[in-house]
C-alpha positions, 0 to 999 in steps of 0.5 A, spaced: 472 272 467 467 278 467 462 273 464 463 268 470 463 273 475 470 274 477 470 281 478 476 285 482 474 284 489 476 285 496 482 289 495 488 289 491 495 286 492 501 289 489 508 286 488 514 286 483 519 280 482 526 280 478 526 276 471 532 274 469 535 275 462 541 272 458 547 275 461 551 281 457 559 281 457 561 288 456 567 292 457 566 298 462 566 303 456 561 299 453 557 299 460 557 307 460 555 308 453 549 303 454 547 307 461 548 314 457 542 311 452 546 310 446 544 305 441 547 298 439 549 301 432 552 307 435 556 303 440 558 297 435 558 301 428 562 295 425 559 289 428 552 289 426 550 282 428 553 283 435 549 290 436 543 286 434 544 281 439 545 286 445 540 287 450 540 295 451 534 295 456 536 290 461 540 292 467 544 289 473 541 289 480 542 286 486 537 281 489 537 281 497 536 274 499 531 272 505 527 276 510 531 282 513 532 280 521 534 285 526 539 285 532 536 287 539 539 294 538 535 295 532 541 294 527 540 289 521 543 283 520 547 282 514 543 279 508 546 275 502 546 279 495 545 276 489 547 279 482 541 279 477 541 281 470 534 282 466 528 285 468 522 287 473 515 284 473 510 289 476 503 286 478 497 287 482 492 282 483 485 282 486 485 279 493 479 275 492 480 271 486 488 272 485 487 274 478 493 279 475 489 285 474 494 290 472 502 289 470 508 292 467 515 291 466 521 295 467 529 294 467 531 290 473 533 297 477 527 300 477 524 302 484 518 298 486 515 304 489 515 308 483 510 303 479 504 303 485 500 309 481 501 305 475 498 298 478 493 300 482 486 302 480 479 304 482 475 298 479 476 294 485 470 293 490 474 294 496 479 300 497 484 296 500 491 296 497 497 291 500 504 292 499 511 291 502 515 297 505 518 298 499 512 302 496 511 306 502 512 313 501 509 320 502 507 321 495 504 314 494 500 315 501 497 321 498 496 318 491 492 313 494 488 317 499 486 322 493 483 316 489 479 314 495 484 308 496 486 305 503 493 304 504 495 297 507 502 298 506 507 295 511 511 300 515 518 301 515 522 300 522 525 307 525 532 308 523 536 306 529 531 303 533 527 297 534 520 296 531 515 298 535 511 291 537 504 294 535 507 295 528 510 288 528 503 285 529 500 290 524 505 288 519 504 281 520 497 281 519 498 285 513 503 279 511 498 274 511 494 277 506 500 280 502 503 273 501 498 271 496 501 275 491 508 271 491 504 265 489 503 268 482 511 269 481 512 262 484 507 259 479 510 263 473 517 261 475 517 254 477 511 251 472 512 256 466 520 257 467 519 264 466 526 267 463 527 272 458 530 270 452 528 275 447 532 282 445 529 289 448 524 291 453 518 291 447 519 283 446 520 282 453 514 285 455 510 281 450 512 275 453 511 277 460 503 279 458 503 272 455 505 269 461 500 273 465 495 271 461 497 264 461 497 264 469 490 267 469 488 261 465 490 257 470 487 261 475 480 261 472 481 253 471 482 252 478 476 256 480 472 253 475 474 246 478 473 248 485 
């Protein structure tokens, strides 16, 4: 990529997506033991085969479906919540070429905003950083400023109040750019059928890295043909 001139340009876009894994059927006592950090051998000492097949790193979470919509009084409309078991893929792509430049894998319950410092870099030719409102926090804003990066992160709606029109327009302009990162996840899930079938976060991370490299191969072929 570097040899062909595809250096990181025009800023970076950060996002995360849930990646499903085979569902685990555990009792409440077993769930509490897993959350407490116990190993499979400690939880099932007399069942080594069962312990070896249990994924101790993946977690359950709720995936909120659709865009958040608001009533005229500023209160949000109900959303569909779907339970998902697995991991969360975090990536940063360059705005100009759309290559995955940084990535990380966590359990599904990891907060998106906490991963921003891990994903953004200072190696891009532009200082802009785009992300949705889940990444906006005082800590992240300060961290970006200290690294001479410019926040293009969506602003949240004021609690109990309608979104100001100027913020709505600004967020819409940011969305037109930020939406490009969604194409990466759609490509991996629809064309690659990305699904974690391995046991443990180390193997899951290896699979995700290979999926990210494969996506960059596809993207490189697209640019070369263009």
